[in-house]
C-alpha positions, 0 to 999 in steps of 0.5 A, spaced: 508 492 463 508 497 468 503 503 467 507 510 466 505 513 472 504 507 477 511 504 478 511 503 485 507 503 491 508 504 498 503 504 504 502 509 510 498 506 516 496 510 522 498 507 529 497 511 535 497 518 533 503 517 528 504 515 521 508 509 519 510 508 512 512 501 509 516 501 503 518 494 499 522 498 494 529 494 495 526 487 497 525 488 504 520 492 508 523 499 510 519 502 515 519 509 517 516 514 521 513 520 517 514 527 520 509 530 524 503 527 528 497 524 524 492 528 527 496 535 525 499 532 519 496 532 512 499 526 509 495 526 503 497 533 501 505 531 503 505 526 498 501 530 493 507 535 494 512 529 493 508 528 486 505 521 488 498 519 487 494 517 493 488 513 495 485 512 502 483 505 504 481 502 510 484 495 512 479 489 510 478 484 515 477 478 511 477 471 514 477 468 508 484 471 506 489 467 505 495 466 499 491 461 495 493 462 487 486 459 486 482 464 490 485 470 487 490 472 492 496 472 488 502 474 493 508 476 489 514 478 494 514 485 491 511 492 493 504 490 491 504 484 494 506 487 501 500 492 500 495 487 499 497 483 505 497 489 509 490 491 507 487 484 507 485 484 499 483 479 495 486 481 488 489 478 482 493 485 482 501 484 481 502 491 478 501 498 482 496 500 476 492 494 477 492 495 485 490 502 484 484 500 479 482 495 485 482 500 491 480 506 488 
């Protein structure tokens, strides 16, 4: 069911000049600071060096966003669901590859 190159997704957000990574890999959100300050640190290159695919995306402010199965807002308690919630995405995506196709 999972695409070979898309098995997991994490999100990194900039907050007050620092990068914060939120990872839902083990069933609970793991939050950590990324080394270096956001203004001086090339996070995208750092992720690429680790072998990851990256997509830059701004948060969608969607006043109609809610977790309603009949409006395309499936929230599965997994890494994809967490990223969709943080970004405010209306999407049927449930796998990392589906999410990648939606946001690229």
